[in-house]
N, C-alpha and C positions, 0 to 999 in steps of 0.2 A: 519754137514753142509748139507743143502738141496741140492738135485740134481738140476743142472741147468735146467731151464725151459724156454719155449718160453715167458712166462709172465715176467720173470726176464729180459730177453734180450730186450723185447719190452719196459719195464719200463726204462731201462738204455737209450735206444736209444731216447725215447721221452723226457726224462729229458734233455739230452744234446742238443737235437734239439731245445728246448725252450730257451736255453741260449747260442746262438752262439757268439763266440768271435774271432776276427781276429788274425793273426799271431803275436806272442810275447805278446799278450794281453790275453791269455787263462788262466786268473787268477782263475776265478770260475771253469772253466773246469778242470784245474790241481788239484784244491782243492778237487773237487768231485771225481776225479779218485783216489786220495790218500785215501779219506774216504772209498771208496768201497774196495780198496786193503787192508786197515786195517781191514775192516769187514770180508774179506776173509782170514785173518791171513796170508798174504803173508810174506815170511821170511824177505826180505829186500826191502825197498822202497827208491830209490834215487830221489831227487827232487831238483829243483833250479840249482845252479852252479855245483851240483854233478851229474846232468843229462845231461847238455849241456856244451860245451866249450864256455864261454862268448866271447872269442876273435874270434870265427869262425862264429858268428851269422851275417846274412846278412838281410838288410831291416828292422832293428829295428826302430819302429816309434819314433816320437819326445817324449820328456818328458811330454808334455801336453797331448798327446794321451794316453801314458802309464798311466798317473795319472788318467785320466778320467775313463778308464776301470778298474783300480785298485780300484777306489772309488765305482764303480758299484759292483765289487766283494765283497767289504767289507760290502755292504748293503745286500748281499745275503748269507753270511756265517759268522759263528763266529770263524772260524779256523784261528785266527791271526798267529798261529805258522807256518802254511803252507804259508799263504800269505806273511809273512815276508821273507821266503826263495825265493819266486818267484818275489819279488819286482824288478822293473827295467827291466822287460821283460825276466826273466830267467825261462820260463815256460817249461813244459814237465816233464815226469816221466820215470824212468827205474825201472821195478818191477822184482824181482828175487826170484825164489823158487828152493830149492835144496833137493835132496834125495839121498845121497850116491854118489858113483863113477859112471861115465858115461859121455857121450858127453854133450856139451853145445849147446842148440838149442835156436834160437831167433825168435821173431815175431815182425815186425814193423808195427804200425798203426799210422795214423796221426789224429790230434785233432782240427785243426783250421777251421774257417768258412770264408765266402766270403762277401764282401760289396754289397749285393743284397737285395732289399726289397721283402719280401716273399708275395706271392699271398694271397689275402683274399677271392678268389672265393670259393663258397661252394663245388665245385667238387675237390678242393685241400684238400686231407685228413688231413694234419696237421691243416688247418683252420677249417675243419668240425668237427674234433675230439678233438679240444681244446689244441693242442700242437704246434701251430704256434709260430714262433720266438717272444719273448718278447723284444728283442733288435732291435728296428725298424731300418731298413736299412741294417741289417745283417741277414744272414741265412746259414744254412748248406745245400748248394746247390750242394754239390759234394759227399755227403754220409759219411763225416767224423764222424758224430754222430753214424752211423752204425758201422764204423770201431772201434770206442771206445768200443762199445758193443761187437764186435768180440774179442777185446783184453781182456776185463774183463771176457767174457764167456769162452774163451779158457784157460785162466790161472786157472779159477775155475775148468774146466773140467779136466785139467792136474793134478791139485792138488788132485782130487778125484780118480785118477788112480794109478795103481801100477807102477810108473815110477822110473827110475834110472838115475840120472844125474842132470843137471841144465837147467832150462827154464827161459828165460828172455823175457819180453815184453817191447818194446821201444814205449812209447806213445809220438810220435814226434810232436813238435810244428811247426808252420809256413811252412807247405808244399805249400800252395797256393802262398806264396811269394818266394818259393824255397830258403828259408833262414835258415831252421832248420836241413835239412838232414846232411849237412857237420858238423854242430855244434854238432850233436849227434854222428856222426861217428868218431869225433875227441876225444871222451872220451875213457878211458880204458875199459868201459863196453863192447865194441865190440871186444876187442882183443882176447878173448878166445872163441868167438862164432864160432862153426864149421859148423853149418847149419842155414840159415836164410830164413824165409818166409816173404814176403810182401803180402798185399792183397788190392784189390779195389772192391767195390760193383758197380753194375749197368753196365756202359759202353755199354748200349743198348743191353746187353744179357738178354734173358728171365730168370725168376726165374727157378732154377734147372740146369742151365748151369754152368759148371766149366771150366775155362781155366787154365791149369796147369802151363803155362809159357807165360806171356805177355812180348814181346820183342820190340825192335826198338823204345824205347822211345827217342824222339829227345833231344839231349843235348841243353841246353839253357843258355844264359846270359842276364840278365836285367841290364840296366844302367840308371842312372839319369845324364843328361848332362846339364851343365850351361855355357853360353857364357856371359862374362862381358865386356861391352864396355864403352863408355863415351857419356853422353847425350849432346845434343846441340839443338838450335832452328832450326827446319827443314826448315824454310823459310829464316831467317836472316843469319845463319852461319852453314849450313849443313856440311861444310868442317871441322868444328872444332870437330865434333863428330866421334865416332868409333861405327859403327852401328852393334849392336848385331843381329838384324834381318837379315841383309845382310849376316853376318857370318853364322847364322843358316841355312838360305835358301841355301847357297852354300854347306854347309855340307850335308843337307838333299838330295839335288839333287845328290851329289856324293855318298852318302850312298846307295840310291836306285839304283845307277848304279854299285855297286860292282859286278864284274863278278861272276856268279854262278859257282860252282866248278864241275869239271868233275867226281870227285870221289863219288858224291852222293848229297843228299838233303841239300839245304841251304835256310834259310829264314831270312828276316829282316823286321822290322816294326818300325815306329816312332809314338808315341802317346802322349797325355797329354801335348801339346805344350802350353806355357804360356809366354806372353809378356805384362806387364801392363804399356803400354805407350800410351799417346794420339797421335793423327795423326800428330800433329805439333811438336813432340819431337822425335829426333833421339833416337832410342831404346838403352838403356844401359844394358839391361839384358833380356835374353831369357832362359827358362828352357824347357826341354823335356825329355820324357822317351823313351828309345830305347831297343828293344829286338832282339836278333839274335838266330837262331836255326840251328842245323846241325844233319844230320843223324848219325854222330859219334862225339865224343868229339873233335877230331882233326878238323873236318869241322866247328864245332861251334867256335873253337878258331881261325880258319882262318877268319871267319866273324867278330868275336869280334875285332881282331887286325886290320882288315881293317876299321872298324868303328872308332877305336881310331885314326888311321892315318888321316882320313878324317875330323874328328872333330878338331884335333889339327892344321891341315894345313889350314882349313877354318878360324879358329880363328886367326892364324898368318897373313893370307892374309888381313884380315879386321881390324887388330890392336886390337883384343880382346883376353882376357885371357879365358882359358877353364878349366873346371873341370869335371872329369868323376868319378862317384861313382857307384860301382857295388852293386846292391840291391838284386840280386838273381841269383842263378846258379845251374844247374844240369848237370850231365854227362850221357853218354850212358853206360849201363851195362846190358847185356842180361842174361837170366836165364840159369842155368847149367842143362845139360841133365839128370844127375842122379836124381836130385830133381824133375824135370819135370816128369820123369818116376814114382817116388815114389808117387807124388800127383795124377797122373793119375790112378795108381793102387788103391790108397786109396779111391779116389772119386768114383771109379766104384763100390765100396762095400757099399756106403752110399745110403739109400733109397731116400733121397731128391735130389740127383744128377742124374737128368734124362739124361743129355748130358754132355760128357766130351770131351773137345777139348784140344789137347796136347799143341799146340802153336798158338798164334795169335799176330798181331801187335798192340801195344798200340797207337802208332802214336801221342802221346801227349808228355808232359814233366813231369818228376817225380823225386824228389830228394831222394827217397828211394835208388836210384842207388848208392849214396855215401856209405850207409851201406852195400849194396850188394858188392860193389867193395872192401871195407875193409875186408870183410869176405873172398872173393875169393883170395885176395892178401896174406892173411894169410894161404892159402891152403885149405880153406873151400869151401862150395857150397851154392848158393842162388837161389831163384826163386821168381817171382812176380806173384801172383795168381789173376785171375779174377773170381768174384762170381756174377752171374747173379742176377738182382733185378727187372726186368721188369719196369724200370723207365719210367713213363708216359710222362715225359718231359726231354729234354736234360740236361746234366750237365751244371752248371753255369746259370741256368734259374730260374725264380721266382716260377715256379711250379714243380721244381725237387722234387721227392719223390722216395721211394723204396717200393717194396712189402716186408712187414715185415716177410713173410715166409722165406726170404733169410737170416734172422738172425740165425735161427737154422741150416740151411743148411751150412752157412759159418762156424759156430763154430764146427759143426760135421766134416767137411773136414779139417779145420785147426788143431783142437785138435787131430784128428785121425792121421794126418800126423806127428804131433809133437810126439805123443805117440809111433808111429812106430819107430822113431829114438831113443827115450828114453827107449825103451824096447829091443833094439838090442844089 
């Protein structure tokens, strides 16, 4: 097997960048990951319902959406065996390599993309160098293409080393929807993991910066809310209707009035409001998306429960039925001190790591926390690592990109940290 090179990592990253797929639709992405793992002669490859718990998935798209992306993937690969396993939105991979007795170490990387149209400006490197998204309206605007390369590069590097124990890489679907972390953490694959690393590229850190433990990820719940009323003529018989718009407006006013909690950060926002009714018709249906966040899981739950009460009360007040569907969720789980120390010590010996920061705040939301929590509840340790990438534009923007020098640096830090545990 050839030694891992920057060229290999770049080729992986650019290939996945060209074919972005949203959460639970990563059919081509999953298939390509499986193909590369097979080429690397990985011991065990778990895919489909063997990689995620189907009952714990959140935010799974409609059958029409899944079918469309599945058809695209069928046009881009002849691996019908893999596609059949991921049909219906059962994407993601767990890769396992073993070499005798020793600890079990895990690495979690995410694989999904965002519904953003990628820039065509000539100063945007993917456009200039010919690896811009081919799935118009979608792009890897958060670095998950780079994360996949981290996962493949790290497992190859570990396999080439004299390690003792078991190494698992969790290629997790649907992070952007916060729908895949719990589904992957609910499988038996996490049960024996004693040490877990997560990683994220960019985050406005320059290339060469390593953050050994990113903390303070906001716990989050996303909900789709529906108010069902009864239509009526707005001029002739408004009293005969049950106005879903009135119910929603009452709920929205009270949701934004939820008292903020004295124990820490709380957030709420309402978006994607829809009511397809003419001005002369009492609205019989309104839908909206709502998200709440908290500086702790408990604070998020406080906000979530408060939203539920206000939606239900407003619906009852205006004679409407209500339905709340949870579409995504993440929890708060901070990095463990011992692994922060290990990563800091390891990164300090890597030539590409010019600056090592022990801890910093993530201040966003991330569902790797479910896997981190599962490991720590079983007596293990976990940390979430930041890998600087000098991103020229912010995350979730049409010009997001990373300095590809971060590919080798990330793999060096991750594989060296894993190998330190597997050689102890």
